[in-house]
N, C-alpha and C positions, 0 to 999 in steps of 0.2 A: 220625264214628270216620275215624281215619286211623292209619298206621303201621303196618297191619293187613299180612300176607303171606299170597299163596295158600295155603298152608296154617293157615290159623288160623280156627275157625270162633267167630262170635259169636252170640249171641242163645241160642238151645237153651231159649228160655221160651214161656211165654204170658202173657197177663195179662187178669187176671178182669175189669177196668177200665177201662184206660189202650187206647186209640185211638192208632195212630202213623203219619205218612206219612214213606217213607223216598225220599230224592233224591240220589245219586251225582253233586253237584256236578263230580268231576274223576275222571277213570277210571270203570273200573266194576267194577261186584261183582255177585254170584247170589245170590236170596231163593229160600229152599225153605220153602215155606206147607204148614202142613198143619191140615185143621179136624177130625181122628180119623176120616176116611171115605176122605180123598182127597189126595192132595198134588201139588203146582206147583210148578214154577222159572221164576222170573221174572229176566231178565237184566239190571240196570239199568247203560244204558250210553250217557244222554242224560241231561244237564243240567237237559232242559225235562220229562223223564216223574218222574212218584210215582207211590209204588205204597201205594194205602190199604191199612191192617190193622187192621181190626176187632178188637173183645174175641174173647179164646177163641179164639185162631188160634196154632198152635204157630209159629215161626219160627226158619228159620237163617241168620244172613248169611255168604258165604264165597265163596272166590278172586277175591279182591282185587288189584287189579292194583298197581303198585308207587306208581303216582299217585293211588289213589284214596281220596275224603273223602266218607262217606257223613253225610248232614244226617239227622239221625233226630228229626223233631219230636214232639212227645208230648203229648196230651190232658191230661194229670193229671200232677204232681209226683210224683217218686221215692216209693213206699210199695213194700219190698220184700214186705209182707205178702202184698199181690195178684198176687205172680207164683206161677206155676206152674212149677217147675225140674226137677220130676221127670216123662218122659214119659208111663211107664203111669199115675201121678195125672193127668195130664191127659186120660187118655183113659178113664180112670173116670169124670170131671167130665163134660167135656164129652158123652159118651155115656149118662150118667145125667139130667142136663139132656134131651137129646133125647128119653129114654126118655119124661120128663116130661110134653113139651110133646108128645110122641103122645096121653097119655094124657088130656090135657085136649081135644085135637080128637075125640076118639073119644066123650067125653060128648055 
């Protein structure tokens, strides 16, 4: 990604099957990650730093510097059907998976 300014928010989705590694090869940006229970903000400001994003993690990329180039490596080819673009839908899905896993552990 390049050509985004500090006011643009990219991402705003989760993926059911695609994993990512994000590397700011030039400039800086921030990534807000949300697992449905906690959020964290990571600043990508070194080209030697990569951020691994597993499946089912909500992500927002923002605060791009003028010279920012964000390299996004994906484990899968693009498939729009595996994207969750509505945050409330994401919360329902991620929390129902967690509840199912808890029930399995209780057996």
